[in-house]
C-alpha positions as a Markdown table, in Angstrom:
| # | Residue | x | y | z |
|---|---|---|---|---|
| 1 | Met | 101.7 | 132.5 | 165.2 |
| 2 | Gly | 103.2 | 129.0 | 164.9 |
| 3 | Thr | 101.6 | 126.1 | 166.7 |
| 4 | Thr | 103.4 | 123.4 | 168.7 |
| 5 | Asp | 102.5 | 119.8 | 167.8 |
| 6 | Ala | 101.1 | 117.9 | 170.7 |
| 7 | Pro | 103.2 | 115.0 | 171.7 |
| 8 | Arg | 101.9 | 111.8 | 170.1 |
| 9 | Ala | 100.7 | 109.0 | 172.3 |
| 10 | Pro | 102.9 | 106.0 | 172.3 |
| 11 | Arg | 101.8 | 103.3 | 169.7 |
| 12 | Ala | 100.2 | 100.4 | 171.4 |
| 13 | Arg | 102.3 | 97.2 | 171.1 |
| 14 | Leu | 100.6 | 94.0 | 170.2 |
| 15 | Pro | 101.0 | 91.4 | 172.9 |
| 16 | Ile | 103.2 | 88.5 | 172.0 |
| 17 | Ala | 101.5 | 85.2 | 172.3 |
| 18 | Pro | 103.2 | 83.2 | 175.0 |
| 19 | Phe | 103.7 | 80.2 | 172.6 |
| 20 | Val | 105.6 | 82.3 | 169.9 |
| 21 | Pro | 109.0 | 82.1 | 171.7 |
| 22 | Leu | 108.5 | 78.5 | 172.3 |
| 23 | Leu | 107.7 | 78.0 | 168.6 |
| 24 | Ile | 110.8 | 79.8 | 167.5 |
| 25 | Val | 113.0 | 77.7 | 169.8 |
| 26 | Ala | 111.3 | 74.6 | 168.5 |
| 27 | Val | 111.9 | 75.6 | 164.8 |
| 28 | Ile | 115.6 | 76.2 | 165.6 |
| 29 | Ala | 115.9 | 72.9 | 167.4 |
| 30 | Ile | 114.3 | 71.0 | 164.6 |
| 31 | Gly | 116.5 | 72.7 | 162.0 |
| 32 | Ala | 119.6 | 71.8 | 164.0 |
| 33 | Ala | 118.5 | 68.2 | 164.4 |
| 34 | Val | 117.8 | 67.9 | 160.7 |
| 35 | Phe | 121.2 | 69.4 | 159.9 |
| 36 | Ala | 122.8 | 66.9 | 162.3 |
| 37 | Leu | 121.0 | 64.0 | 160.7 |
| 38 | Leu | 122.1 | 65.1 | 157.3 |
| 39 | Ile | 125.7 | 65.7 | 158.0 |
| 40 | Met | 126.8 | 63.3 | 160.8 |
| 41 | Pro | 125.9 | 60.1 | 159.0 |
| 42 | Ile | 127.8 | 61.2 | 156.0 |
| 43 | Val | 130.9 | 61.5 | 158.1 |
| 44 | Gly | 130.3 | 58.3 | 159.9 |
| 45 | Gly | 129.3 | 56.5 | 156.8 |
| 46 | Leu | 132.5 | 57.2 | 155.0 |
| 47 | Gly | 134.5 | 54.4 | 156.6 |
| 48 | Tyr | 131.4 | 52.1 | 156.5 |
| 49 | Gly | 130.8 | 52.7 | 152.9 |
| 50 | Val | 134.4 | 52.1 | 152.0 |
| 51 | Thr | 134.3 | 48.8 | 153.9 |
| 52 | Lys | 131.1 | 47.6 | 152.1 |
| 53 | Ala | 132.5 | 48.3 | 148.7 |
| 54 | Ser | 136.0 | 46.9 | 149.3 |
| 55 | Asp | 135.2 | 43.9 | 147.1 |
| 56 | Arg | 134.6 | 46.1 | 144.0 |
| 57 | Val | 136.9 | 49.1 | 144.6 |
| 58 | Ala | 140.4 | 49.0 | 146.1 |
| 59 | Phe | 141.0 | 51.9 | 148.6 |
| 60 | Leu | 144.6 | 52.4 | 149.4 |
| 61 | Gly | 144.4 | 55.9 | 150.9 |
| 62 | Asp | 142.5 | 57.0 | 147.7 |
| 63 | Cys | 140.1 | 55.5 | 145.2 |
| 64 | Gln | 141.7 | 53.1 | 142.7 |
| 65 | Lys | 140.2 | 52.2 | 139.4 |
| 66 | Leu | 136.8 | 50.6 | 139.2 |
| 67 | Ala | 136.7 | 47.0 | 138.2 |
| 68 | Ala | 136.4 | 46.6 | 134.4 |
| 69 | Phe | 132.9 | 46.2 | 133.2 |
| 70 | Pro | 132.2 | 42.7 | 131.7 |
| 71 | Gln | 131.4 | 43.0 | 128.0 |
| 72 | Arg | 130.5 | 40.8 | 125.1 |
| 73 | Ser | 133.0 | 39.2 | 122.7 |
| 74 | Thr | 132.6 | 39.2 | 118.9 |
| 75 | Ile | 133.9 | 36.5 | 116.6 |
| 76 | Tyr | 134.9 | 37.5 | 113.1 |
| 77 | Ala | 135.7 | 35.5 | 109.9 |
| 78 | Ala | 139.3 | 35.3 | 108.6 |
| 79 | Asp | 138.8 | 38.6 | 106.7 |
| 80 | Gly | 138.5 | 40.4 | 110.0 |
| 81 | Lys | 135.3 | 42.2 | 108.9 |
| 82 | Thr | 132.5 | 39.5 | 108.6 |
| 83 | Lys | 130.8 | 39.1 | 112.0 |
| 84 | Leu | 130.2 | 35.4 | 112.8 |
| 85 | Ala | 128.9 | 35.5 | 116.4 |
| 86 | Thr | 128.5 | 37.6 | 119.5 |
| 87 | Leu | 129.2 | 35.8 | 122.8 |
| 88 | Tyr | 128.4 | 37.0 | 126.3 |
| 89 | Leu | 127.3 | 35.4 | 129.6 |
| 90 | Asp | 125.3 | 37.9 | 131.8 |
| 91 | Tyr | 126.2 | 41.2 | 130.2 |
| 92 | Asn | 125.5 | 42.1 | 126.6 |
| 93 | Arg | 127.8 | 45.2 | 126.5 |
| 94 | Glu | 130.1 | 46.8 | 124.1 |
| 95 | Ile | 132.3 | 49.5 | 125.6 |
| 96 | Val | 132.5 | 52.8 | 123.8 |
| 97 | His | 134.5 | 55.9 | 124.6 |
| 98 | Leu | 132.7 | 59.2 | 125.4 |
| 99 | Arg | 133.9 | 60.7 | 122.1 |
| 100 | Gln | 132.1 | 57.8 | 120.3 |
| 101 | Val | 128.7 | 58.9 | 121.7 |
| 102 | Ser | 126.9 | 61.7 | 119.9 |
| 103 | Gln | 126.8 | 65.0 | 121.8 |
| 104 | Ile | 123.0 | 65.2 | 121.5 |
| 105 | Ala | 122.7 | 61.8 | 123.1 |
| 106 | Arg | 125.0 | 62.8 | 126.0 |
| 107 | Asp | 123.0 | 66.0 | 126.5 |
| 108 | Ser | 119.8 | 64.0 | 126.6 |
| 109 | Val | 121.1 | 61.8 | 129.4 |
| 110 | Leu | 122.4 | 64.7 | 131.4 |
| 111 | Ala | 119.2 | 66.7 | 130.9 |
| 112 | Ile | 116.9 | 64.1 | 132.4 |
| 113 | Glu | 119.3 | 62.5 | 134.9 |
| 114 | Asp | 121.6 | 65.3 | 136.2 |
| 115 | Asp | 121.7 | 68.6 | 134.2 |
| 116 | Gly | 124.1 | 70.2 | 136.7 |
| 117 | Phe | 126.6 | 67.3 | 136.5 |
| 118 | Tyr | 129.5 | 69.4 | 135.2 |
| 119 | His | 128.8 | 72.2 | 137.7 |
| 120 | His | 128.5 | 70.5 | 141.0 |
| 121 | Gly | 130.6 | 68.1 | 142.9 |
| 122 | Ala | 129.9 | 64.4 | 143.6 |
| 123 | Leu | 126.7 | 65.6 | 145.4 |
| 124 | Asn | 124.1 | 68.0 | 144.4 |
| 125 | Phe | 123.4 | 69.4 | 147.9 |
| 126 | Ser | 120.1 | 71.2 | 147.0 |
| 127 | Ser | 118.7 | 67.9 | 145.6 |
| 128 | Leu | 120.2 | 65.9 | 148.4 |
| 129 | Val | 118.7 | 68.0 | 151.1 |
| 130 | Arg | 115.3 | 68.0 | 149.4 |
| 131 | Ala | 115.4 | 64.2 | 149.1 |
| 132 | Met | 116.7 | 63.7 | 152.6 |
| 133 | Leu | 113.9 | 65.9 | 154.1 |
| 134 | Ala | 111.3 | 64.0 | 152.1 |
| 135 | Asp | 112.8 | 60.7 | 153.4 |
| 136 | Leu | 112.9 | 61.8 | 157.0 |
| 137 | Leu | 109.4 | 63.2 | 157.0 |
| 138 | Asn | 108.1 | 59.9 | 155.5 |
| 139 | His | 110.4 | 57.7 | 157.6 |
| 140 | Gln | 111.4 | 55.8 | 154.5 |
| 141 | Tyr | 113.1 | 56.2 | 151.1 |
| 142 | Val | 110.6 | 58.1 | 148.9 |
| 143 | Gln | 112.7 | 60.5 | 146.8 |
| 144 | Gly | 115.9 | 60.3 | 144.9 |
| 145 | Gly | 118.5 | 63.1 | 144.8 |
| 146 | Ser | 121.3 | 61.2 | 143.2 |
| 147 | Thr | 123.9 | 62.7 | 140.8 |
| 148 | Ile | 125.3 | 60.6 | 138.0 |
| 149 | Thr | 128.4 | 59.9 | 140.1 |
| 150 | Gln | 126.1 | 58.5 | 142.9 |
| 151 | Gln | 124.2 | 56.4 | 140.3 |
| 152 | Leu | 127.5 | 55.0 | 139.1 |
| 153 | Val | 128.4 | 54.1 | 142.7 |
| 154 | Lys | 125.0 | 52.5 | 143.2 |
| 155 | Asn | 125.2 | 50.4 | 140.0 |
| 156 | Ala | 128.9 | 49.5 | 139.7 |
| 157 | Val | 130.2 | 49.6 | 143.3 |
| 158 | Leu | 127.6 | 48.9 | 146.0 |
| 159 | Val | 125.4 | 46.7 | 143.8 |
| 160 | Asp | 122.8 | 46.8 | 146.6 |
| 161 | Pro | 119.1 | 47.1 | 145.7 |
| 162 | Ser | 118.0 | 48.3 | 149.1 |
| 163 | Gln | 116.5 | 51.9 | 149.2 |
| 164 | Thr | 117.6 | 53.2 | 152.6 |
| 165 | Ile | 118.9 | 56.5 | 154.0 |
| 166 | Glu | 122.0 | 54.6 | 155.2 |
| 167 | Arg | 122.7 | 53.4 | 151.7 |
| 168 | Lys | 122.5 | 57.0 | 150.4 |
| 169 | Phe | 125.2 | 58.0 | 152.8 |
| 170 | Gln | 127.4 | 55.2 | 151.5 |
| 171 | Glu | 126.8 | 56.4 | 148.0 |
| 172 | Ala | 127.7 | 59.9 | 149.0 |
| 173 | Ala | 131.0 | 58.8 | 150.7 |
| 174 | Ile | 132.2 | 56.7 | 147.8 |
| 175 | Ala | 131.0 | 59.3 | 145.2 |
| 176 | Asn | 133.1 | 61.9 | 146.8 |
| 177 | Cys | 136.1 | 59.6 | 146.6 |
| 178 | Leu | 135.5 | 58.7 | 142.9 |
| 179 | Glu | 135.3 | 62.4 | 141.9 |
| 180 | Arg | 138.8 | 62.9 | 143.3 |
| 181 | Lys | 140.1 | 60.1 | 141.2 |
| 182 | Tyr | 138.2 | 60.6 | 137.9 |
| 183 | Thr | 137.4 | 63.6 | 135.7 |
| 184 | Lys | 133.8 | 64.4 | 134.9 |
| 185 | Asp | 134.2 | 63.1 | 131.4 |
| 186 | Gln | 135.6 | 59.8 | 132.7 |
| 187 | Ile | 132.8 | 59.4 | 135.1 |
| 188 | Leu | 130.2 | 60.1 | 132.4 |
| 189 | Glu | 131.9 | 57.6 | 130.1 |
| 190 | Leu | 131.8 | 55.0 | 132.9 |
| 191 | Tyr | 128.2 | 55.7 | 133.6 |
| 192 | Leu | 127.1 | 55.5 | 130.0 |
| 193 | Asn | 128.8 | 52.1 | 129.6 |
| 194 | Asp | 127.4 | 50.7 | 132.8 |
| 195 | Val | 123.8 | 51.8 | 132.7 |
| 196 | Tyr | 121.1 | 49.2 | 131.9 |
| 197 | Phe | 118.8 | 49.7 | 128.9 |
| 198 | Gly | 116.5 | 46.7 | 129.2 |
| 199 | Asn | 116.3 | 43.5 | 127.2 |
| 200 | Gly | 119.7 | 42.4 | 128.5 |
| 201 | Val | 121.4 | 45.4 | 127.0 |
| 202 | Tyr | 124.1 | 47.3 | 129.0 |
| 203 | Gly | 125.7 | 50.5 | 127.9 |
| 204 | Ile | 124.7 | 53.1 | 125.4 |
| 205 | Gly | 126.9 | 51.7 | 122.6 |
| 206 | Thr | 125.1 | 48.3 | 122.8 |
| 207 | Ala | 121.7 | 50.1 | 123.2 |
| 208 | Ala | 122.2 | 52.2 | 120.0 |
| 209 | Asp | 123.0 | 49.0 | 118.0 |
| 210 | Phe | 120.2 | 46.9 | 119.6 |
| 211 | Tyr | 117.3 | 49.4 | 119.3 |
| 212 | Phe | 118.3 | 51.5 | 116.2 |
| 213 | His | 121.1 | 49.4 | 114.4 |
| 214 | Glu | 123.3 | 52.5 | 114.7 |
| 215 | Arg | 126.6 | 53.4 | 116.2 |
| 216 | Ala | 126.3 | 55.6 | 119.4 |
| 217 | Ser | 128.1 | 58.3 | 117.5 |
| 218 | Lys | 125.2 | 58.5 | 115.0 |
| 219 | Leu | 122.4 | 58.8 | 117.6 |
| 220 | Thr | 119.9 | 61.5 | 116.8 |
| 221 | Leu | 118.0 | 63.8 | 119.3 |
| 222 | Ala | 114.9 | 61.6 | 119.2 |
| 223 | Gln | 116.9 | 58.4 | 119.6 |
| 224 | Gly | 119.1 | 59.8 | 122.3 |
| 225 | Ala | 116.1 | 61.1 | 124.2 |
| 226 | Met | 114.4 | 57.7 | 124.1 |
| 227 | Leu | 117.5 | 55.9 | 125.5 |
| 228 | Ala | 117.9 | 58.6 | 128.1 |
| 229 | Gly | 114.3 | 58.2 | 129.2 |
| 230 | Met | 114.7 | 54.4 | 129.6 |
| 231 | Ile | 117.4 | 54.7 | 132.2 |
| 232 | Gln | 115.0 | 55.5 | 135.0 |
| 233 | Ala | 112.9 | 52.3 | 134.5 |
| 234 | Pro | 114.0 | 50.1 | 131.6 |
| 235 | Ala | 111.1 | 47.7 | 132.0 |
| 236 | Ser | 108.5 | 50.4 | 132.2 |
| 237 | Phe | 109.9 | 52.3 | 129.2 |
| 238 | Asp | 110.7 | 49.4 | 127.0 |
| 239 | Pro | 109.9 | 50.5 | 123.4 |
| 240 | Ile | 109.2 | 46.8 | 122.4 |
| 241 | Thr | 106.6 | 46.0 | 125.1 |
| 242 | Asn | 105.5 | 49.5 | 126.2 |
| 243 | Pro | 105.8 | 51.8 | 123.2 |
| 244 | Lys | 103.2 | 54.3 | 124.4 |
| 245 | Ala | 104.8 | 54.8 | 127.8 |
| 246 | Thr | 108.2 | 55.0 | 126.1 |
| 247 | Leu | 107.0 | 57.7 | 123.7 |
| 248 | Glu | 105.6 | 59.8 | 126.5 |
| 249 | Arg | 108.9 | 59.4 | 128.5 |
| 250 | Arg | 110.9 | 60.3 | 125.4 |
| 251 | Asn | 108.9 | 63.5 | 125.0 |
| 252 | Glu | 109.4 | 64.3 | 128.6 |
| 253 | Val | 113.1 | 64.2 | 128.0 |
| 254 | Leu | 112.6 | 66.4 | 124.9 |
| 255 | Asp | 110.6 | 68.9 | 127.1 |
| 256 | Arg | 113.5 | 69.0 | 129.5 |
| 257 | Met | 116.0 | 69.6 | 126.7 |
| 258 | Ser | 113.7 | 72.5 | 125.6 |
| 259 | Ala | 113.5 | 74.0 | 129.1 |
| 260 | Leu | 117.3 | 73.9 | 129.3 |
| 261 | Lys | 117.7 | 75.3 | 125.8 |
| 262 | Trp | 120.1 | 72.5 | 124.9 |
| 263 | Ala | 118.5 | 72.0 | 121.5 |
| 264 | Gln | 116.9 | 74.2 | 118.9 |
| 265 | Ala | 113.1 | 74.5 | 119.0 |
| 266 | Asp | 112.6 | 73.2 | 115.5 |
| 267 | Glu | 114.8 | 70.2 | 116.2 |
| 268 | Ile | 112.8 | 69.4 | 119.4 |
| 269 | Asp | 109.5 | 69.7 | 117.5 |
| 270 | Ala | 110.8 | 67.4 | 114.7 |
| 271 | Ala | 112.0 | 64.9 | 117.3 |
| 272 | Arg | 108.7 | 65.0 | 119.2 |
| 273 | Ala | 106.7 | 64.4 | 116.0 |
| 274 | Ser | 108.8 | 61.4 | 115.0 |
| 275 | Ala | 107.9 | 57.8 | 115.8 |
| 276 | Leu | 110.1 | 55.7 | 118.1 |
| 277 | Gly | 111.8 | 54.0 | 115.1 |
């Protein structure tokens, strides 16, 4: 004869601590506040950032071209080939087109500075949010999150050394505007010609000649990685005065290239084993 299961006693519910709902509300409120802090100043900073940069970039409803970068002048003999002198005031720079920079050198810069450059917009929101949170928690600027476009704005438009959250909002506003005006290749070309490589050298074309006596189109993986590593801190990673630190930084770039699989393993090993040159 079958048996009837006895009804099960209801499972006891764990009491909810009285502070848990309050904690949930607090977390939601804090999240909303952080979101507002991240978003609202960008909207408000657009007009302010445009105003601050008006002396370097003309805004007539849309971004106009950046002011031309100052560069050096070269004096040749009557044969047009023999170089007699190179003249410059504050900027030792020779402009090169992007196609005149070796692909491996371009990749080295992208790998260490902004590996998602061709895939995100003017801002890399994941990096930006991470940096903003770090800044807000520390009540000061402690972490970067800049894309190459933002770095171009910082160096060529704002020309403002202050490291503040407000300034990051200005960078973001103008970077968005520039990406509507320029292609990614054009922005990268501008960046590579603008960036400082120490010892009074500006632009990757000049740096290739100064440090390696090579054209930018001939830069190797090891050479491109060294120059890419210098961008973060040209004085600290100066191969003339700080070769050991420069070598370690170059190898850090090579490690990043390896992680991204942007170069063959044997090429990276050979570059890592080579001297700075």
